[in-house]
Wavefront OBJ file of the C-alpha trace (Angstrom):
o trace
v -4.084 -42.426 52.412
v -0.824 -40.563 51.934
v 0.102 -38.581 48.882
v 3.696 -38.218 47.831
v 3.747 -34.541 46.874
v 7.017 -32.867 46.040
v 7.632 -29.232 46.879
v 8.276 -28.267 43.232
v 4.899 -29.748 42.253
v 3.168 -27.178 44.483
v 4.677 -24.261 42.584
v 2.278 -22.798 40.011
v 4.344 -22.207 36.899
v 3.401 -19.142 34.840
v 2.099 -19.731 31.334
v 4.359 -16.978 30.023
v 7.676 -15.584 31.133
v 7.585 -11.940 32.171
v 11.003 -11.069 30.788
v 11.852 -9.970 27.251
v 11.076 -12.488 24.514
v 13.909 -13.567 22.251
v 12.261 -15.259 19.275
v 14.213 -18.123 17.761
v 14.043 -18.175 13.963
v 12.290 -21.284 12.729
v 11.874 -22.874 9.311
v 9.022 -25.108 8.291
v 5.773 -25.478 6.412
v 3.710 -22.901 8.298
v 6.597 -20.469 8.471
v 6.903 -20.588 4.661
v 3.192 -19.844 4.325
v 3.475 -16.912 6.695
v 6.607 -15.503 5.096
v 5.253 -15.688 1.552
v 1.893 -14.295 2.606
v 3.548 -11.573 4.656
v 5.732 -10.429 1.763
v 2.737 -10.520 -0.587
v 0.609 -8.389 1.755
v 3.464 -5.984 2.470
v 4.300 -5.453 -1.201
v 0.604 -5.049 -2.008
v 0.325 -2.408 0.725
v 3.255 -0.504 -0.780
v 2.206 -0.920 -4.427
v -1.511 -0.008 -4.279
v -0.999 3.800 -4.135
v 1.163 3.571 -7.276
v -1.491 1.850 -9.386
v -2.917 4.296 -11.992
v -6.533 4.218 -13.120
v -8.024 6.562 -15.726
v -5.031 8.836 -15.376
v -5.409 9.141 -11.605
v -4.279 7.282 -8.511
v -6.505 4.206 -8.282
v -6.904 4.310 -4.479
v -6.867 7.664 -2.713
v -8.591 8.702 0.497
v -8.590 12.477 0.236
v -9.637 13.541 3.719
v -9.188 17.246 2.961
v -11.901 17.175 0.278
v -13.823 14.317 1.971
v -13.548 12.162 -1.146
v -12.546 8.492 -1.299
v -11.561 7.144 -4.715
v -11.314 3.383 -5.283
v -10.700 2.286 -8.886
v -13.134 4.716 -10.461
v -15.627 4.575 -7.596
v -15.859 7.916 -5.800
v -17.305 7.815 -2.293
v -18.417 10.991 -0.554
v -19.714 11.582 2.990
v -23.210 10.875 1.626
v -22.025 7.308 0.879
v -21.390 6.450 4.516
v -23.658 3.412 4.197
v -21.151 1.570 1.996
v -18.409 2.083 4.591
v -20.689 0.847 7.366
v -21.561 -2.255 5.314
v -17.885 -2.831 4.513
v -16.918 -2.756 8.202
v -19.776 -5.107 9.090
v -18.755 -7.548 6.338
v -15.153 -7.472 7.584
v -16.271 -8.021 11.184
v -18.496 -11.024 10.469
v -15.919 -12.486 8.062
v -13.398 -12.266 10.910
v -15.869 -13.955 13.263
v -16.440 -16.710 10.688
v -12.719 -17.390 10.207
v -12.109 -17.261 13.966
v -14.810 -19.810 14.698
v -13.409 -22.034 11.962
v -9.611 -21.618 12.265
v -9.033 -19.710 15.484
v -6.767 -16.660 15.475
v -5.201 -17.263 12.049
v -5.793 -13.575 11.246
v -3.433 -12.695 14.094
v -0.854 -15.298 13.172
v -0.689 -14.805 9.409
v -2.187 -11.524 8.176
v -2.293 -8.996 11.035
v 0.018 -6.023 10.253
v 1.283 -6.080 13.843
v 2.486 -9.682 13.433
v 3.941 -9.110 9.963
v 5.954 -6.060 11.009
v 6.938 -7.616 14.343
v 8.405 -10.672 12.601
v 10.047 -8.385 9.998
v 11.763 -6.439 12.782
v 12.794 -9.741 14.413
v 14.231 -10.915 11.093
v 16.301 -7.712 10.804
v 17.384 -8.076 14.433
v 18.611 -11.630 13.849
v 20.611 -10.583 10.776
v 22.398 -7.848 12.744
v 22.702 -9.194 16.292
v 22.791 -12.913 15.581
v 20.811 -15.926 16.743
v 18.608 -16.094 19.822
v 21.436 -17.158 22.155
v 23.752 -14.519 20.675
v 21.158 -11.812 21.272
v 20.673 -12.898 24.863
v 24.429 -12.809 25.462
v 24.702 -9.440 23.713
v 22.065 -7.886 25.984
v 23.820 -9.277 29.064
v 27.237 -8.065 27.939
v 28.553 -4.662 29.088
v 28.419 -1.788 26.650
v 31.342 -1.682 24.266
v 32.191 -0.896 20.665
v 30.666 -4.097 19.277
v 27.435 -3.872 21.251
v 27.022 -0.155 20.497
v 27.651 -0.691 16.778
v 25.128 -3.529 16.536
v 22.473 -1.667 18.514
v 22.853 1.513 16.458
v 22.734 -0.474 13.209
v 19.627 -2.361 14.295
v 17.704 0.685 15.456
v 18.739 2.640 12.359
v 17.362 -0.139 10.167
v 14.167 -0.214 12.231
v 13.776 3.556 11.858
v 14.276 3.403 8.081
v 11.620 0.676 7.795
v 9.285 2.677 10.051
v 9.621 5.882 8.010
v 9.095 4.000 4.732
v 6.059 2.256 6.230
v 4.586 5.547 7.434
v 5.245 7.202 4.062
v 3.600 4.303 2.229
v 0.598 4.621 4.533
v 0.332 8.377 3.946
v 0.354 7.718 0.179
v -3.202 6.468 0.614
v -4.231 9.967 1.759
v -1.912 12.189 -0.287
v -1.158 11.478 -3.982
v 1.895 9.224 -3.960
v 3.817 11.147 -6.648
v 3.310 14.427 -4.813
v 4.185 12.910 -1.447
v 7.455 11.329 -2.563
v 8.462 14.299 -4.739
v 7.995 16.632 -1.775
v 9.957 14.206 0.420
v 12.843 14.158 -2.059
v 13.010 17.970 -2.135
v 12.298 18.356 1.628
v 9.069 20.243 0.930
v 6.635 18.402 3.179
v 4.121 20.606 4.915
v 4.005 20.679 8.688
v 0.865 18.530 8.865
v 2.332 15.919 6.490
v 5.568 15.741 8.474
v 3.606 15.386 11.714
v 1.542 12.417 10.509
v 4.463 10.642 8.829
v 6.639 10.857 11.906
v 3.737 9.939 14.186
v 3.012 6.772 12.202
v 6.748 6.037 11.980
v 7.033 6.371 15.755
v 4.053 4.035 16.250
v 5.523 1.456 13.850
v 8.933 1.679 15.515
v 7.446 1.360 18.996
v 4.905 -1.355 18.241
v 7.051 -3.667 16.114
v 10.348 -2.978 17.877
v 9.439 -2.740 21.558
v 5.814 -3.481 22.435
v 5.642 -6.451 20.069
v 3.576 -9.229 21.683
v 2.210 -6.807 24.299
v 0.101 -5.211 21.581
v -1.490 -8.622 21.002
v -1.865 -9.674 24.621
v -2.609 -6.355 26.343
v -3.744 -3.663 23.908
v -5.645 -5.616 21.251
v -9.238 -6.371 22.337
v -9.506 -9.244 19.856
v -7.534 -11.590 22.104
v -9.962 -10.872 24.928
v -13.255 -11.642 23.231
v -12.046 -14.344 20.822
v -13.094 -17.095 23.252
v -16.718 -16.107 22.675
v -16.337 -17.204 19.048
v -14.542 -20.459 19.844
v -16.324 -23.772 20.263
v -15.313 -27.425 20.536
v -14.914 -27.645 16.739
v -12.603 -24.628 16.303
v -9.176 -25.545 14.938
v -6.488 -24.233 17.281
v -2.851 -25.022 17.974
v -3.040 -27.966 20.348
v -0.518 -30.067 22.258
v -1.299 -33.797 22.430
v -0.915 -34.169 26.168
v -1.683 -37.898 26.187
v 1.008 -38.657 23.640
v 3.621 -36.191 24.888
v 3.584 -36.794 28.637
v 5.552 -37.512 30.622
v 8.018 -35.241 28.925
v 11.748 -35.388 29.402
v 15.123 -35.511 27.647
v 16.461 -38.741 26.197
v 18.921 -40.006 23.610
v 17.704 -40.152 20.034
v 17.751 -43.939 19.620
v 16.052 -44.700 22.930
v 12.465 -45.929 22.829
v 10.578 -43.488 25.119
v 8.271 -46.227 26.377
v 11.203 -48.173 27.815
v 12.138 -45.237 30.027
v 8.558 -44.264 30.914
v 8.469 -41.099 28.840
v 6.156 -39.657 26.227
v 7.171 -38.241 22.852
v 7.892 -34.718 24.169
v 11.659 -34.439 24.627
v 11.242 -31.171 26.576
v 13.559 -29.309 24.201
v 11.612 -26.079 24.895
v 11.863 -25.030 21.233
v 8.082 -24.570 21.051
v 8.475 -21.796 23.648
v 11.574 -20.241 22.116
v 9.981 -19.788 18.674
v 6.664 -18.425 20.015
v 6.198 -14.689 19.292
v 3.992 -14.432 22.400
v 6.439 -16.339 24.594
v 3.899 -18.878 25.855
v 4.221 -22.606 26.419
v 1.524 -24.303 24.357
v 1.977 -27.427 26.475
v 0.144 -25.627 29.278
v -3.026 -25.690 27.200
v -4.899 -23.116 25.124
v -4.129 -19.540 26.209
v -5.606 -16.288 24.982
v -2.095 -15.047 24.098
v -1.751 -17.739 21.411
v -2.033 -16.187 17.938
v -2.352 -19.542 16.114
v 0.777 -18.857 14.084
v 1.949 -22.490 13.988
v 5.620 -21.721 14.677
v 5.588 -24.169 17.575
v 4.200 -26.814 15.198
v 7.144 -26.350 12.829
v 9.631 -26.479 15.716
v 8.053 -29.602 17.217
v 7.743 -31.388 13.859
v 11.422 -30.680 13.213
v 12.335 -32.226 16.574
v 10.063 -35.227 16.030
v 11.733 -35.869 12.664
v 15.198 -35.793 14.232
v 14.155 -38.328 16.872
v 12.324 -40.512 14.361
v 8.920 -39.931 15.963
v 5.626 -39.256 14.220
v 4.875 -35.596 13.534
v 1.846 -33.885 14.985
v 2.635 -33.806 18.703
v 1.656 -30.140 18.350
v -0.841 -29.542 15.558
v -3.951 -27.706 14.441
v -6.830 -29.659 15.937
v -10.193 -29.078 17.564
v -11.257 -30.183 21.006
v -13.517 -32.739 19.349
v -10.634 -34.194 17.343
v -8.442 -34.466 20.417
v -11.268 -36.408 22.079
v -11.354 -38.841 19.159
v -14.505 -37.385 17.601
v -15.182 -35.733 14.241
v -15.350 -31.976 13.746
v -18.780 -30.759 12.720
v -18.411 -28.404 9.717
v -22.123 -27.504 9.760
v -22.409 -26.172 13.287
v -24.892 -23.389 13.938
v -22.415 -20.706 14.985
v -20.196 -21.181 11.906
v -23.179 -21.230 9.551
v -24.605 -18.146 11.241
v -21.400 -16.119 10.861
v -21.051 -17.283 7.241
v -24.673 -16.456 6.422
v -24.418 -12.973 7.938
v -21.198 -12.336 6.010
v -22.844 -13.438 2.758
v -26.026 -11.405 3.378
v -24.110 -8.236 4.206
v -21.913 -8.757 1.141
v -25.013 -9.065 -1.040
v -26.451 -5.926 0.580
v -23.236 -4.049 -0.198
v -23.236 -5.267 -3.810
v -26.923 -4.336 -4.186
v -26.255 -0.881 -2.752
v -23.397 -0.364 -5.198
v -25.517 -1.597 -8.112
v -28.270 0.928 -7.467
v -25.896 3.751 -6.601
v -25.985 6.549 -9.163
v -22.912 8.657 -10.014
v -24.963 11.779 -9.380
v -26.775 13.140 -6.367
v -29.092 16.138 -6.239
v -31.330 17.942 -3.816
v -33.668 20.919 -4.118
v -34.189 23.684 -1.580
v -36.907 26.276 -1.788
v -36.407 29.944 -0.997
v -36.868 30.404 2.742
v -38.013 34.028 2.471
v -41.134 33.397 0.379
v -42.978 30.441 -1.136
v -43.672 32.500 -4.249
v -43.544 36.010 -5.638
v -45.408 37.893 -8.387
v -43.270 39.725 -10.926
v -44.094 42.954 -12.762
v -45.844 40.974 -15.507
v -48.228 39.406 -13.023
v -46.666 35.967 -13.372
v -45.978 33.735 -10.357
v -42.345 32.866 -9.685
v -41.010 30.128 -7.417
v -37.238 30.321 -6.692
v -35.232 27.170 -5.901
v -31.627 26.200 -5.235
v -30.492 22.922 -6.766
v -27.451 21.148 -5.323
v -25.709 18.796 -7.770
v -22.951 16.382 -6.689
v -20.729 14.791 -9.325
v -19.622 11.374 -8.006
v -17.560 10.464 -11.065
v -13.892 11.133 -11.731
v -14.527 13.320 -14.789
v -15.937 16.850 -15.047
v -19.494 16.725 -16.388
v -21.934 19.264 -17.851
v -25.515 18.927 -16.644
v -28.816 20.107 -18.071
v -31.962 20.746 -16.044
v -35.448 19.943 -17.363
v -38.905 20.226 -15.844
v -41.273 17.279 -15.676
v -44.960 17.169 -14.725
v -45.596 20.922 -15.146
v -45.741 21.640 -18.860
v -47.378 25.047 -18.639
v -44.503 26.464 -16.597
v -41.255 27.962 -17.804
v -37.888 27.048 -16.268
v -35.175 29.653 -15.951
v -31.786 27.959 -15.414
v -28.302 27.866 -16.978
v -28.145 25.905 -20.210
v -25.167 23.831 -19.047
v -23.848 23.452 -15.518
v -20.241 22.317 -15.119
v -19.481 20.309 -11.983
v -15.944 19.131 -11.297
v -15.350 15.489 -10.234
v -16.175 14.723 -6.617
v -17.509 18.241 -5.976
v -20.925 19.795 -5.492
v -22.409 22.902 -7.049
v -25.400 24.990 -6.029
v -27.462 26.424 -8.876
v -30.306 28.955 -8.455
v -33.258 28.253 -10.748
v -36.708 29.766 -11.100
v -40.053 28.370 -12.301
v -42.479 30.932 -13.815
v -46.146 30.308 -14.547
v -49.356 32.282 -15.078
v -51.369 31.920 -11.891
v -54.632 31.782 -13.862
v -53.410 28.749 -15.801
v -52.564 26.753 -12.674
v -55.547 24.835 -11.278
v -54.168 24.040 -7.823
v -52.526 26.197 -5.255
v -49.840 23.533 -4.823
v -48.605 21.632 -7.876
v -46.238 18.662 -7.799
v -43.332 18.719 -10.235
v -39.930 17.106 -10.820
v -36.522 18.421 -11.793
v -34.672 16.105 -14.188
v -30.897 16.555 -14.133
v -28.909 14.806 -16.894
v -25.237 14.687 -17.812
v -24.612 15.846 -21.376
v -21.574 13.553 -21.788
v -23.475 10.466 -20.605
v -27.307 10.609 -20.690
v -27.482 7.472 -18.524
v -26.273 9.626 -15.637
v -29.549 11.228 -14.629
v -31.576 11.838 -11.520
v -35.100 13.064 -10.795
v -35.782 15.279 -7.791
v -39.366 16.097 -6.701
v -40.548 19.499 -5.506
v -43.636 21.739 -5.314
v -44.894 24.907 -7.050
v -47.056 27.412 -5.145
v -49.357 30.054 -6.634
v -51.206 32.995 -5.098
l 1 2 3 4 5 6 7 8 9 10 11 12 13 14 15 16 17 18 19 20 21 22 23 24 25 26 27 28 29 30 31 32 33 34 35 36 37 38 39 40 41 42 43 44 45 46 47 48 49 50 51 52 53 54 55 56 57 58 59 60 61 62 63 64 65 66 67 68 69 70 71 72 73 74 75 76 77 78 79 80 81 82 83 84 85 86 87 88 89 90 91 92 93 94 95 96 97 98 99 100 101 102 103 104 105 106 107 108 109 110 111 112 113 114 115 116 117 118 119 120 121 122 123 124 125 126 127 128 129 130 131 132 133 134 135 136 137 138 139 140 141 142 143 144 145 146 147 148 149 150 151 152 153 154 155 156 157 158 159 160 161 162 163 164 165 166 167 168 169 170 171 172 173 174 175 176 177 178 179 180 181 182 183 184 185 186 187 188 189 190 191 192 193 194 195 196 197 198 199 200 201 202 203 204 205 206 207 208 209 210 211 212 213 214 215 216 217 218 219 220 221 222 223 224 225 226 227 228 229 230 231 232 233 234 235 236 237 238 239 240 241 242 243 244 245 246 247 248 249 250 251 252 253 254 255 256 257 258 259 260 261 262 263 264 265 266 267 268 269 270 271 272 273 274 275 276 277 278 279 280 281 282 283 284 285 286 287 288 289 290 291 292 293 294 295 296 297 298 299 300 301 302 303 304 305 306 307 308 309 310 311 312 313 314 315 316 317 318 319 320 321 322 323 324 325 326 327 328 329 330 331 332 333 334 335 336 337 338 339 340 341 342 343 344 345 346 347 348 349 350 351 352 353 354 355 356 357 358 359 360 361 362 363 364 365 366 367 368 369 370 371 372 373 374 375 376 377 378 379 380 381 382 383 384 385 386 387 388 389 390 391 392 393 394 395 396 397 398 399 400 401 402 403 404 405 406 407 408 409 410 411 412 413 414 415 416 417 418 419 420 421 422 423 424 425 426 427 428 429 430 431 432 433 434 435 436 437 438 439 440 441 442 443 444 445 446 447 448 449 450 451 452 453 454 455 456 457 458 459 460
């Protein structure tokens, strides 16, 4: 048996071109979703530091004082558990969405994608369409090319600096940050971080672009572990599209032995990752749907049915139904829900005050000149609210003893204060050598803010 094999059929075509990617701007249903969502997320990112709450910045991560403020909730290093739970919820929620809808996080909400497409949008407005940009890069340097390149990179740098400044407003009060910027009074450390983040934004969105998604980001590497036959991914209908080839618009493809794919290559030209989805599912694909919009537009022009490229699962492409109750999807969803409940429960039982008691290390007790037994302690009080509070200290479970402590203890918001206190008792009145007791610390402004801390009293 002889096989008629052509030489070009033996060449293994790469899934992705190695050269620079010139993204063609595309309109369509999924592009509108992405653009509106991208602008919403970007404006939210910029606006959050400007939202006031109780006279303060609503969201502020003050690293210098190790205090995170989120709409009245003050988190200190002692509240690390809530951050751990938050990261776990985010991780399992991402796994859940990935198993359900593939890499839609990458295609629609990832900051790298949003800023990359923003930079591409600016580039197209300055340098022209895809073909014009290709010709511009091939052309020798001249006045026109230099002017366009300088304008583009200047715009990129302005966006990068504004992005970095907006990001730093989460760590430095926004009013202070922008006032100091206006009067050129940034400290050295502030200038360093702003320009570092600006450089990263400029480099990632302007130059690295898809390489961040395909090379640096680990998500693209382990996403296949979360995929299954029911995951919705961008899929090319190979049976309907092949054999691909050009034809006139009014020609019936079946009469010339062709499929619905006209081989216009637009699905490749609009892809931010530069891949050809017709080669099958690839880890570089970010599930953005731009190739779907481009293909649907072409199908409409030729009078063919849309959906040659579409969101579909492997089961759907095989003519079967997608199972919405599969074990992996339910498992990721259940873990996300359980961790969310754990986080809510932790927040519900969290008190806006924290206290600890430390005994004197030099001696368990001492006898004063009156023959009374004294036990010295150091109380540490942490105010987790956003208002200064005055605290009182009472003794519980040791009525025969006397407590020597300040009448009112002022603790500023988000800070801790150490207070020396002493318990005095007549040794003859105390039955046991070691007596259990409790310190009750209560806020004068709000008696519901209270905490009880156990300790011990020793006699001779």
